[in-house]
Structure formats: C-alpha cells, structure tokens
Backbone bond lengths (Angstrom), bond angles and torsions (degrees), N, CA, C in turn:
res aa  C-N    CA-C-N  psi(-1)  N-CA   C-N-CA  omega(-1)  CA-C   N-CA-C  phi
1 M - - - 1.456 - - 1.518 109.82 -
2 L 1.333 115.14 161.58 1.461 121.39 175.27 1.521 109.05 -114.08
3 I 1.319 115.47 136.87 1.465 121.59 -178.61 1.522 108.73 -124.24
4 R 1.319 115.72 127.93 1.461 121.65 174.46 1.512 108.52 -91.99
5 V 1.320 116.95 121.21 1.461 121.12 178.29 1.520 109.18 -121.79
6 G 1.311 114.94 154.02 1.459 118.42 178.48 1.511 111.95 175.90
7 F 1.321 115.09 -178.85 1.454 120.26 -177.05 1.522 109.85 -160.80
8 E 1.320 114.53 161.18 1.461 123.10 167.70 1.518 106.73 -138.77
9 I 1.318 115.76 113.19 1.459 121.79 -174.72 1.526 107.91 -127.44
10 T 1.327 115.96 124.81 1.462 121.01 -177.06 1.518 110.78 -120.60
11 Y 1.332 115.11 134.68 1.457 122.66 174.55 1.528 109.28 -123.05
12 A 1.311 115.70 143.18 1.461 121.78 169.21 1.516 108.31 -99.45
13 A 1.334 116.19 142.42 1.472 120.82 -178.74 1.519 109.50 -141.86
14 P 1.329 118.43 132.44 1.463 120.24 -179.45 1.531 113.43 -75.77
15 Q 1.328 117.11 -16.35 1.462 120.78 -177.27 1.529 108.44 -153.34
16 P 1.333 118.53 164.38 1.457 120.19 176.65 1.531 110.55 -53.88
17 T 1.331 115.74 132.07 1.462 120.05 -171.56 1.527 110.69 -135.58
18 P 1.328 118.85 120.11 1.467 120.96 174.48 1.531 110.70 -64.16
19 M 1.331 115.44 144.37 1.465 121.01 -179.54 1.528 110.12 -139.99
20 V 1.324 114.29 152.99 1.462 122.72 167.00 1.523 106.80 -121.74
21 T 1.326 117.01 131.85 1.458 121.07 -179.71 1.525 110.28 -118.41
22 M 1.332 115.79 154.69 1.458 122.58 171.18 1.528 107.19 -133.75
23 L 1.299 115.60 68.33 1.454 123.17 -174.08 1.528 112.84 -109.08
24 S 1.322 116.85 -0.20 1.462 121.08 -178.30 1.523 111.23 -87.01
25 I 1.318 115.74 154.03 1.456 121.26 172.89 1.526 109.11 -68.08
26 H 1.323 116.52 142.84 1.461 122.06 -176.44 1.534 110.45 -62.92
27 P 1.339 117.06 144.34 1.458 119.84 -179.84 1.532 114.59 -54.67
28 S 1.324 117.75 -27.11 1.464 120.34 179.33 1.522 112.43 -65.30
29 R 1.337 117.61 -15.65 1.465 121.45 178.95 1.533 112.55 -110.84
30 W 1.322 117.71 7.40 1.464 119.63 -177.23 1.527 112.00 -59.69
31 S 1.326 117.49 -36.80 1.461 119.54 -178.04 1.522 112.24 -67.40
32 D 1.337 117.07 -14.03 1.459 121.29 179.88 1.525 112.87 -92.88
33 I 1.322 117.69 -7.62 1.462 120.80 -179.17 1.525 109.15 -74.34
34 V 1.331 115.47 129.22 1.458 121.53 177.46 1.527 107.42 -91.48
35 G 1.324 116.40 117.95 1.460 119.65 -175.08 1.514 109.54 79.77
36 T 1.314 116.68 -128.67 1.460 121.62 179.88 1.528 109.87 -129.50
37 E 1.313 115.68 152.27 1.453 120.90 175.45 1.525 108.93 -77.69
38 S 1.320 116.59 132.29 1.458 121.61 -177.38 1.518 110.30 -110.21
39 I 1.334 116.97 118.05 1.461 123.17 171.36 1.520 107.09 -130.37
40 T 1.317 116.34 117.02 1.463 121.11 -178.58 1.513 109.47 -128.28
41 T 1.335 115.92 166.99 1.454 121.19 178.67 1.520 110.21 -129.27
42 D 1.295 115.29 154.27 1.465 122.59 174.60 1.533 107.88 -133.86
43 P 1.350 117.37 115.37 1.462 127.41 -1.72 1.522 111.93 -66.44
44 N 1.322 114.58 160.97 1.452 120.61 -176.67 1.532 110.48 -71.73
45 V 1.319 115.89 121.01 1.467 120.86 176.50 1.522 107.95 -130.75
46 P 1.317 118.10 150.53 1.473 120.02 179.56 1.528 111.34 -69.72
47 I 1.333 115.25 140.51 1.462 122.66 175.38 1.522 107.86 -122.64
48 T 1.310 116.58 128.34 1.463 120.80 173.20 1.528 108.14 -107.14
49 Y 1.333 116.30 144.06 1.460 120.74 -173.51 1.524 111.33 -114.87
50 Y 1.340 114.89 149.37 1.455 121.52 176.46 1.524 108.70 -149.93
51 R 1.313 117.27 165.97 1.467 122.94 174.90 1.528 109.18 -99.11
52 D 1.324 116.56 131.56 1.462 118.77 176.11 1.525 109.78 -81.93
53 S 1.333 116.96 -176.19 1.463 121.16 -174.11 1.525 112.82 -68.52
54 F 1.351 117.65 -13.58 1.460 121.56 178.21 1.525 112.30 -98.90
55 G 1.334 116.65 -0.48 1.456 120.43 -179.41 1.511 114.79 89.22
56 N 1.326 117.70 6.58 1.461 121.32 177.77 1.526 110.39 -79.03
57 V 1.324 115.97 152.95 1.462 121.23 178.45 1.530 109.06 -91.28
58 C 1.311 116.59 121.75 1.464 122.47 -179.03 1.523 109.95 -119.15
59 G 1.333 115.99 149.17 1.449 121.79 176.50 1.521 111.42 -113.38
60 R 1.326 116.24 145.08 1.464 122.06 175.69 1.521 108.73 -117.40
61 L 1.333 116.15 136.17 1.457 121.11 178.36 1.513 109.60 -159.07
62 V 1.302 116.13 171.45 1.462 122.27 171.29 1.523 106.98 -120.81
63 A 1.340 115.13 113.67 1.462 119.83 177.27 1.524 109.01 -72.26
64 P 1.318 118.56 136.17 1.463 120.20 -177.90 1.522 112.02 -74.88
65 A 1.321 116.15 162.40 1.469 120.27 173.51 1.521 108.62 -57.95
66 G 1.317 115.90 137.44 1.455 121.31 -176.16 1.508 112.15 105.47
67 G 1.346 116.47 -34.65 1.449 118.88 175.76 1.506 113.44 123.87
68 I 1.331 115.42 -175.73 1.456 121.66 -174.47 1.521 109.92 -154.80
69 T 1.330 116.22 150.13 1.461 122.71 173.74 1.526 108.66 -120.98
70 F 1.332 115.87 130.70 1.461 121.95 175.46 1.524 108.77 -100.17
71 H 1.329 115.94 132.59 1.461 121.77 176.19 1.526 108.63 -118.83
72 G 1.313 116.49 132.57 1.462 121.30 174.66 1.507 110.24 -127.71
73 N 1.335 116.35 142.09 1.467 120.80 -179.45 1.522 108.34 -156.83
74 T 1.334 116.83 112.77 1.460 121.01 -174.96 1.522 109.78 -145.64
75 L 1.325 115.75 144.97 1.459 122.69 175.50 1.518 107.71 -108.26
76 V 1.336 116.08 129.71 1.460 121.01 -173.48 1.522 110.24 -128.11
77 R 1.333 116.47 131.21 1.463 120.59 170.80 1.520 109.25 -76.14
78 D 1.325 116.29 140.97 1.463 120.74 177.50 1.519 108.40 -139.55
79 S 1.321 116.26 147.35 1.462 120.55 -178.18 1.519 112.43 -65.77
80 G 1.339 116.48 -23.17 1.455 119.37 -174.81 1.511 113.22 77.41
81 Q 1.348 115.97 4.05 1.458 120.56 179.94 1.523 110.66 -90.09
82 P 1.326 117.73 146.33 1.471 119.85 178.38 1.521 111.51 -72.77
83 D 1.319 115.73 170.18 1.458 121.71 176.25 1.531 110.00 -50.85
84 V 1.324 115.39 141.16 1.464 121.15 -177.13 1.528 110.46 -67.47
85 V 1.330 115.88 137.74 1.470 122.71 175.83 1.518 107.77 -118.38
86 V 1.331 116.47 119.45 1.468 121.46 -177.44 1.530 108.81 -133.67
87 P 1.321 117.95 83.95 1.471 120.15 -177.38 1.520 114.20 -58.35
88 A 1.343 117.61 -22.32 1.468 120.17 -178.44 1.524 113.32 -85.55
89 A 1.352 118.33 -2.53 1.468 120.81 -178.14 1.524 110.06 -61.24
90 Q 1.339 115.57 133.04 1.446 121.50 -171.81 1.523 112.84 -105.24
91 Q 1.322 115.18 147.01 1.456 121.77 172.80 1.521 108.52 -82.48
92 L 1.332 116.69 125.68 1.460 120.78 -178.53 1.524 110.97 -86.19
93 P 1.318 117.40 143.66 1.471 119.17 172.44 1.524 109.97 -58.55
94 I 1.310 117.11 145.84 1.460 120.90 -175.67 1.520 111.83 -59.09
95 D 1.323 117.87 -35.37 1.464 119.58 -178.85 1.522 112.97 -72.31
96 R 1.338 117.89 -6.84 1.467 121.42 178.05 1.528 111.98 -107.91
97 L 1.324 117.50 1.45 1.456 120.29 179.95 1.522 111.11 -75.48
98 P 1.338 118.42 146.00 1.466 120.53 172.54 1.526 110.51 -59.68
99 D 1.321 116.57 150.12 1.459 121.02 -178.22 1.524 112.08 -54.68
100 E 1.344 116.55 -39.85 1.463 119.93 -175.58 1.523 113.00 -69.13
101 C 1.333 117.81 -12.55 1.467 120.39 178.69 1.525 112.75 -85.72
102 L 1.325 117.40 -20.68 1.458 119.93 -174.39 1.522 112.43 -61.20
103 L 1.334 116.78 -32.59 1.464 121.09 178.22 1.516 111.61 -56.30
104 Y 1.346 115.89 -32.32 1.457 120.81 -174.78 1.528 112.87 -90.04
105 L 1.330 115.58 14.86 1.463 121.36 169.19 1.524 111.24 -105.28
106 M 1.314 116.25 -9.11 1.465 121.07 -169.39 1.524 112.02 -100.48
107 A 1.327 114.82 163.22 1.461 120.69 178.26 1.518 109.98 -65.38
108 S 1.327 115.90 150.62 1.459 122.42 173.86 1.524 107.96 -141.39
109 R 1.297 116.70 -177.84 1.460 120.82 -170.16 1.525 112.95 -51.99
110 Y 1.331 117.37 -48.20 1.466 121.13 -176.08 1.525 113.03 -101.01
111 C 1.311 117.35 0.88 1.466 120.53 -173.42 1.523 109.99 -127.10
112 E 1.338 115.84 87.70 1.460 121.56 -172.55 1.533 110.09 -88.97
113 T 1.321 115.67 87.25 1.460 119.08 179.15 1.527 111.67 -61.25
114 D 1.333 116.77 -30.91 1.461 119.06 -178.92 1.526 111.70 -64.02
115 K 1.325 117.54 -34.10 1.461 121.05 -178.94 1.528 112.93 -82.46
116 L 1.324 116.78 -20.17 1.466 119.35 -171.20 1.525 114.05 -114.94
117 T 1.340 118.51 -2.72 1.463 119.53 -176.74 1.521 112.48 -62.39
118 D 1.329 118.03 -48.05 1.472 120.08 -179.45 1.520 110.77 -62.22
119 I 1.332 116.91 -39.90 1.462 120.87 178.76 1.526 109.62 -64.65
120 A 1.327 116.39 -44.31 1.461 120.03 -179.29 1.524 111.51 -59.75
121 W 1.319 116.85 -46.14 1.460 118.81 -178.11 1.524 112.09 -68.99
122 S 1.330 116.67 -31.41 1.470 118.20 176.66 1.525 111.71 -69.28
123 L 1.324 116.34 -30.53 1.472 120.85 -178.85 1.522 112.93 -86.83
124 F 1.336 117.16 -37.74 1.465 119.84 -168.18 1.531 113.75 -124.43
125 G 1.328 116.82 6.40 1.461 119.78 -176.74 1.512 114.43 -62.99
126 N 1.322 117.84 -25.68 1.469 121.34 -178.67 1.524 113.10 -95.89
127 T 1.331 117.67 5.36 1.457 120.13 179.57 1.527 110.81 -82.94
128 E 1.312 116.02 156.92 1.462 121.29 177.99 1.527 109.56 -70.19
129 P 1.342 118.60 126.87 1.466 120.01 179.73 1.523 111.59 -60.19
130 G 1.335 115.11 148.91 1.458 119.45 178.39 1.513 112.58 105.41
131 W 1.327 115.45 -146.76 1.464 121.58 -174.57 1.523 111.90 -56.06
132 N 1.336 117.32 -43.41 1.461 120.37 -178.05 1.522 111.26 -62.25
133 R 1.324 116.99 -39.82 1.468 120.52 179.38 1.526 110.66 -64.37
134 V 1.337 116.65 -43.51 1.465 120.41 178.83 1.522 110.57 -62.03
135 Q 1.324 116.78 -44.57 1.463 119.51 -178.60 1.524 111.84 -66.61
136 T 1.315 116.98 -32.96 1.465 120.00 176.16 1.523 110.64 -66.28
137 I 1.323 116.46 -40.87 1.466 121.16 176.53 1.522 110.24 -62.30
138 I 1.334 116.79 -46.38 1.463 120.90 -179.85 1.522 110.76 -59.47
139 A 1.320 117.06 -46.26 1.473 120.46 -178.88 1.524 110.97 -63.08
140 F 1.334 116.45 -40.05 1.467 118.90 178.92 1.519 110.81 -62.17
141 V 1.347 117.02 -49.41 1.461 120.43 -178.11 1.519 110.41 -63.74
142 H 1.314 117.22 -41.35 1.472 121.23 179.12 1.531 110.74 -57.04
143 N 1.312 117.32 -41.81 1.468 121.48 -177.97 1.525 112.98 -83.21
144 H 1.321 116.65 -25.31 1.469 120.52 -176.33 1.522 112.18 -80.50
145 V 1.338 117.15 -31.59 1.460 121.71 -172.47 1.528 110.25 -103.06
146 K 1.323 115.62 132.96 1.464 122.11 175.78 1.522 108.81 -96.18
147 F 1.347 116.45 126.87 1.453 120.28 -178.46 1.524 111.23 -80.07
148 G 1.328 115.73 141.06 1.462 121.18 173.82 1.508 110.38 -177.30
149 Y 1.344 117.27 129.98 1.462 120.38 -179.55 1.528 111.48 -62.38
150 E 1.342 116.08 -26.03 1.460 118.87 179.14 1.527 111.88 -68.41
151 H 1.337 117.09 -13.73 1.461 121.04 179.69 1.525 112.77 -92.17
152 A 1.335 117.52 -0.41 1.466 120.46 -178.15 1.528 110.30 -69.72
153 H 1.315 115.88 137.23 1.461 121.16 175.77 1.522 107.65 -154.34
154 A 1.304 116.57 129.00 1.464 121.50 -173.81 1.517 113.17 -62.59
155 M 1.331 117.97 -22.24 1.455 120.50 -176.59 1.530 112.79 -99.98
156 K 1.328 118.45 2.63 1.465 121.17 -175.92 1.526 110.32 -71.42
157 S 1.325 116.25 128.99 1.460 122.56 -179.19 1.525 110.28 -103.67
158 A 1.328 115.68 174.33 1.461 120.40 178.19 1.526 111.39 -59.51
159 H 1.329 116.63 -41.77 1.470 119.16 179.08 1.526 110.83 -64.70
160 D 1.328 116.92 -38.44 1.465 120.40 176.13 1.523 110.56 -60.98
161 V 1.323 116.18 -42.38 1.468 119.80 -179.35 1.527 110.34 -62.80
162 Y 1.323 116.24 -43.51 1.461 119.51 178.29 1.527 111.00 -61.14
163 A 1.324 116.75 -43.60 1.464 120.60 -177.27 1.521 112.44 -71.05
164 Q 1.337 116.97 -39.12 1.464 121.01 -175.05 1.519 113.20 -88.58
165 G 1.324 117.18 -27.38 1.454 120.99 177.20 1.517 114.43 71.65
166 N 1.321 117.96 27.57 1.460 119.97 177.68 1.528 109.35 -151.02
167 G 1.343 114.99 166.25 1.453 118.44 179.14 1.510 112.22 160.31
168 V 1.327 115.25 -168.82 1.460 123.19 177.54 1.530 107.78 -117.01
169 C 1.339 117.30 -173.25 1.461 119.99 -170.82 1.526 112.49 -56.26
170 R 1.327 117.74 -40.27 1.468 119.31 -178.88 1.524 111.07 -64.06
171 D 1.331 117.24 -31.14 1.459 120.60 -179.45 1.532 111.56 -71.99
172 Y 1.335 116.68 -40.21 1.465 119.91 173.46 1.534 109.55 -57.74
173 A 1.340 115.57 -46.58 1.464 119.63 -178.72 1.522 111.73 -63.10
174 H 1.330 116.91 -44.58 1.462 120.02 -178.95 1.526 111.59 -60.51
175 L 1.314 117.48 -45.08 1.458 119.48 -177.65 1.526 110.82 -68.09
176 A 1.325 117.36 -45.10 1.465 120.19 -177.71 1.525 111.37 -65.49
177 L 1.325 117.45 -44.11 1.469 118.27 -177.76 1.524 111.22 -70.70
178 T 1.325 117.47 -29.99 1.465 119.82 176.14 1.523 110.35 -66.78
179 F 1.329 117.20 -43.57 1.468 120.13 175.85 1.534 110.35 -59.26
180 C 1.335 117.09 -41.15 1.465 120.07 178.71 1.526 110.40 -60.93
181 R 1.332 117.04 -46.45 1.467 120.04 178.61 1.522 111.08 -59.69
182 C 1.317 115.92 -41.69 1.468 120.10 179.28 1.527 111.42 -59.79
183 M 1.334 116.86 -29.69 1.458 121.84 -178.53 1.530 112.29 -94.68
184 G 1.355 117.10 11.64 1.454 120.83 175.59 1.509 115.40 84.21
185 I 1.331 117.88 17.63 1.461 122.60 179.98 1.525 108.79 -108.44
186 P 1.328 119.43 117.00 1.465 120.19 177.39 1.530 110.20 -58.32
187 A 1.331 115.93 134.70 1.466 120.44 -178.49 1.521 108.91 -145.71
188 R 1.330 116.14 137.27 1.461 120.66 -178.92 1.525 110.30 -130.91
189 Y 1.323 114.76 152.54 1.460 122.68 -178.28 1.529 109.39 -83.38
190 C 1.333 115.67 145.19 1.463 122.40 178.69 1.521 109.73 -130.39
191 T 1.324 115.08 146.77 1.459 120.07 172.28 1.518 108.79 -134.82
192 G 1.325 115.85 149.69 1.452 119.40 -179.72 1.511 111.86 174.28
193 Y 1.321 114.99 -166.84 1.460 121.90 177.56 1.526 109.27 -87.55
194 M 1.318 116.71 140.48 1.456 121.48 169.14 1.527 107.88 -154.78
195 G 1.311 115.69 96.82 1.457 120.39 -179.03 1.514 111.92 -83.69
196 D 1.312 115.69 179.85 1.471 121.86 179.32 1.526 109.06 -84.05
197 I 1.328 115.25 63.99 1.455 122.10 -178.24 1.523 109.15 -101.64
198 G 1.316 116.64 123.97 1.456 121.06 179.60 1.512 114.57 83.55
199 I 1.336 117.36 5.84 1.462 121.34 177.42 1.520 108.41 -135.80
200 P 1.330 118.14 159.57 1.469 119.70 175.79 1.518 110.74 -63.49
201 Y 1.320 116.50 140.69 1.468 121.21 177.27 1.516 109.07 -64.57
202 D 1.342 116.30 130.26 1.468 119.03 -175.60 1.516 113.37 -100.81
203 G 1.342 117.63 1.88 1.457 120.39 174.90 1.509 114.88 86.49
204 S 1.351 117.89 -4.22 1.452 119.74 -178.72 1.525 110.35 -83.07
205 V 1.327 115.27 159.52 1.452 121.02 179.82 1.521 109.54 -72.74
206 M 1.345 117.13 131.56 1.461 120.80 178.89 1.524 109.83 -66.94
207 D 1.317 115.19 139.24 1.446 121.18 179.44 1.515 107.76 -144.39
208 F 1.321 116.46 167.44 1.451 118.26 166.04 1.524 107.55 -63.40
209 S 1.323 116.54 152.06 1.454 120.30 -174.71 1.518 110.63 -118.86
210 G 1.330 115.64 155.47 1.455 122.16 175.22 1.514 110.28 -117.30
211 W 1.318 117.44 135.00 1.459 122.69 174.44 1.525 107.26 -143.25
212 F 1.329 119.17 -163.59 1.454 119.32 178.97 1.518 110.33 -148.53
213 E 1.325 115.55 168.20 1.459 122.43 178.01 1.519 109.14 -128.93
214 V 1.324 115.60 146.63 1.464 121.49 175.95 1.522 109.24 -119.37
215 Y 1.323 115.34 151.34 1.457 121.59 -179.53 1.522 108.97 -102.10
216 L 1.329 115.95 110.27 1.455 123.25 178.97 1.525 108.55 -135.07
217 S 1.322 116.95 144.17 1.472 121.94 175.36 1.532 112.78 49.39
218 G 1.320 116.45 34.80 1.448 120.06 172.66 1.507 116.61 84.47
219 R 1.340 119.30 12.63 1.466 120.51 177.24 1.532 109.42 -152.84
220 W 1.341 114.78 167.20 1.461 120.99 179.65 1.533 110.47 -92.71
221 Y 1.335 115.24 136.86 1.466 121.76 178.18 1.526 110.37 -120.57
222 T 1.323 115.59 139.23 1.460 121.97 179.85 1.520 110.86 -75.34
223 C 1.336 115.81 135.97 1.467 122.44 178.79 1.531 109.04 -135.77
224 D 1.325 116.61 150.56 1.467 120.53 -176.35 1.520 109.70 -147.09
225 A 1.330 116.28 99.62 1.460 120.27 -179.22 1.514 112.34 -75.57
226 R 1.311 118.08 -23.67 1.470 119.92 178.19 1.523 110.65 -63.95
227 H 1.323 117.15 -47.47 1.464 120.62 -174.44 1.521 112.82 -98.07
228 N 1.329 118.03 -26.80 1.454 123.34 175.43 1.528 112.66 57.41
229 K 1.319 116.05 35.33 1.466 120.45 173.84 1.526 107.62 -162.64
230 P 1.320 117.59 153.33 1.469 119.90 179.75 1.526 110.88 -60.75
231 R 1.322 115.85 140.06 1.458 122.42 178.22 1.523 109.35 -123.77
232 I 1.320 115.82 161.50 1.449 120.69 176.22 1.527 109.17 -115.10
233 G 1.326 114.76 158.88 1.459 119.60 174.20 1.504 116.37 84.23
234 R 1.344 118.32 17.36 1.472 119.10 174.65 1.527 109.33 -71.32
235 I 1.317 116.18 136.76 1.467 120.67 174.85 1.518 107.38 -129.20
236 L 1.309 115.59 108.89 1.456 122.55 -172.68 1.525 111.69 -71.78
237 M 1.320 115.52 139.41 1.463 122.09 174.21 1.522 112.24 -114.16
238 G 1.341 117.66 -38.94 1.446 119.08 -177.42 1.511 112.94 -159.46
239 T 1.324 116.30 153.93 1.460 122.73 173.96 1.516 109.07 -130.65
240 G 1.346 115.74 155.21 1.452 120.88 179.01 1.506 110.88 -173.74
241 R 1.315 116.08 -171.15 1.458 119.75 -179.88 1.521 111.51 -68.49
242 D 1.331 115.93 -38.31 1.462 121.51 176.77 1.523 107.39 -162.48
243 A 1.332 117.11 -170.74 1.462 120.48 -173.82 1.522 113.21 -62.78
244 A 1.328 117.75 -22.64 1.464 119.80 179.05 1.518 111.66 -63.68
245 D 1.339 117.15 -27.97 1.459 120.78 -177.73 1.528 112.83 -83.69
246 V 1.317 117.95 -12.82 1.469 120.16 -174.31 1.529 111.55 -127.62
247 A 1.317 116.74 35.42 1.468 119.72 176.46 1.519 109.85 -60.61
248 L 1.318 116.98 132.61 1.463 120.98 -178.77 1.519 111.19 -62.29
249 T 1.313 117.03 -40.48 1.467 121.43 176.31 1.521 108.82 -141.05
250 T 1.314 114.96 143.43 1.458 122.10 173.98 1.525 107.25 -130.78
251 S 1.317 116.53 124.56 1.463 120.14 -179.28 1.523 109.69 -112.25
252 F 1.312 115.88 143.54 1.462 122.21 -179.60 1.527 107.62 -107.58
253 G 1.328 113.04 68.73 1.455 122.36 -175.02 1.519 108.55 149.65
254 R 1.309 117.03 170.48 1.449 121.02 -176.21 1.526 111.35 -71.47
255 M 1.359 115.09 128.98 1.456 122.10 173.57 1.522 107.54 -143.90
256 D 1.324 117.03 142.80 1.463 121.97 179.42 1.519 109.42 -113.75
257 L 1.333 116.33 128.94 1.457 121.09 177.66 1.523 109.58 -72.16
258 V 1.335 116.51 125.64 1.460 122.46 -176.98 1.523 111.38 -107.69
259 K 1.323 117.05 -38.79 1.468 121.33 -178.18 1.513 109.47 -145.52
260 F 1.346 116.16 141.56 1.458 121.38 178.79 1.521 107.93 -145.31
261 F 1.316 116.28 105.07 1.459 121.84 -176.58 1.522 109.07 -131.18
262 V 1.342 116.87 131.78 1.457 122.29 -176.65 1.519 109.29 -131.73
263 I 1.337 117.01 142.28 1.462 120.95 173.15 1.523 109.07 -126.69
264 S 1.320 116.00 148.20 1.461 123.60 172.11 1.516 106.32 -156.43
265 D 1.329 116.11 89.07 1.466 121.96 -170.25 1.520 110.86 -125.67
266 E 1.323 115.15 137.67 1.458 119.67 173.22 1.523 109.81 -70.38
267 I 1.343 116.81 136.87 1.447 122.05 173.86 1.532 107.07 -85.21
268 K 1.321 116.96 109.51 1.449 122.15 -171.67 1.526 113.15 -67.84
269 N 1.337 117.01 -44.40 1.466 121.06 -178.39 1.524 109.05 -127.90
270 P 1.316 116.25 74.11 1.461 119.01 -174.42 1.518 112.05 -70.98
271 D 1.328 115.18 149.93 1.453 119.81 169.69 1.527 108.22 -70.20
272 P 1.327 117.63 152.26 1.471 119.13 178.76 1.516 111.53 -58.11
273 V 1.343 115.85 138.98 1.458 121.48 176.47 1.511 108.69 -126.89
274 D 1.302 115.95 150.21 1.464 120.82 -180.00 1.535 110.58 -76.72
C-alpha cells in the first residue's frame, strides 16, 4: 500500500530563535519513500541535518523573528501487514544482551525504574519471561490507563501515569516500557505516524503517535499499550530512551505553537509508481 504522510506546524517567535527538529522519517524506512521526502519552511530558511546518538535524523535552523511554518509531504510504501506477533520470542539474560541494549534497561527522564521496580515484580514476577511477559505488561497498562487528551502533560512520568491512571499515547508507552525495563527487558520509545488505517475512524484528531519496542530473541519488536492490538501503517520517525529524546521540535528561546496539523492516509487508488 501507499501512505501519504505530512504535517503543517506553525510557531510564532518574538525574535530569531535557534531550533532542532526531528520531523524526518527514520532511516530504517528510507527505502520505502517514493521519490524524495519533502520538508520545507515558510519563510524559507536553510536547514542542516545530522544524526543524533540514537541514529535519528535531526535538523538545525534559526527561525526568523515573527515565526515559522514547517510543511512536510511524503509518499511511503508500506507492506500493509500488521505489527509482527511472535509468541516464541525469548527474553535474553542480561549478560547476553548486546552492549547497545543496556541503555534501554536503565532509568531515563520519564521512565523511573527505581520507583517502579518493586511494583513491576509484584505484578509480573510470576509471568513467563519473554513475549508472554511483555504482552501481560501491555494488557495491564492498556486496562489501567484511561485515554484522554485532557490528561496530557509534558512533565508526566511513568510513575505519574501509574499513580493517576490516565494519559495519552506517550504515557501508555512510558509506563509499559518502564515495566519492561524493570523486568530485565530492553525497551525503547518510538514516535512516528500512525493513521486510522485498517480500523474504523474514531473521530479523534490525527496526531503523531507514541509506541515502544522491546528487544527479544535478538531483534526489536513493536508494541503498543494504547491500542493493545497489532496495527498497520506505522511509519517510524525516531527512537530513544523516552519522549525527551524524540521531541519533534526543540526551540532555544520562546516560541508559541500556533498550528499543528498531521496527515497519515492510505492512497486508495494510487497511480502506478516505479
């Protein structure tokens, strides 16, 4: 299938303001891009790109006084297959994990393993290690947390989500991946596009989505505690320890968000592409 993704994001700024953006599709999906990925600004300002320590593509620019609008428009090939389900995937002993996975067992800004380890073991200590343990964690978080945009808060941590029992997609991901880390399973935060493809439209405003990945049997698997079922049409933009590592935009000075519009739609009758 072909999926059209894009955005229009506008900020007002009283003075020239340096910014870092993470609005590009993740390099792991570059081979699926049809043509080229388009990211432009109005007014037009130069953007230089670099890879951060997690391998995400970031842009550097200086937004002019008055503000800036980012436009994105990209066509992406997708298999149309749902998230992979592998019940036989095994949890590896910590001493056998690759060095680069150890980071995803540790506490981070929004994922306080120190506060949640005892709770995690009391809830999931008797579960079978591996895929079954991860799915049990996902089901618990899915049922424990009530979704609502009114519950969104930039400073909410995994422990806050557990205590308050509400949040948005990033909060489901933070709590579930923190529980996984507490149980010795490497887990990392993901952000990207995920439209209402293959499911009934629920009437909510489309947004970028947050989910997470776990490392089992030598590879990363996609997990989603918000929806608690395999989905199709995910297009990854960034991964990190938690949402702090994959902020879509970071400004070094005062900026006010004026407009935020996102699309992620299947092209029903696409023209032939090479």
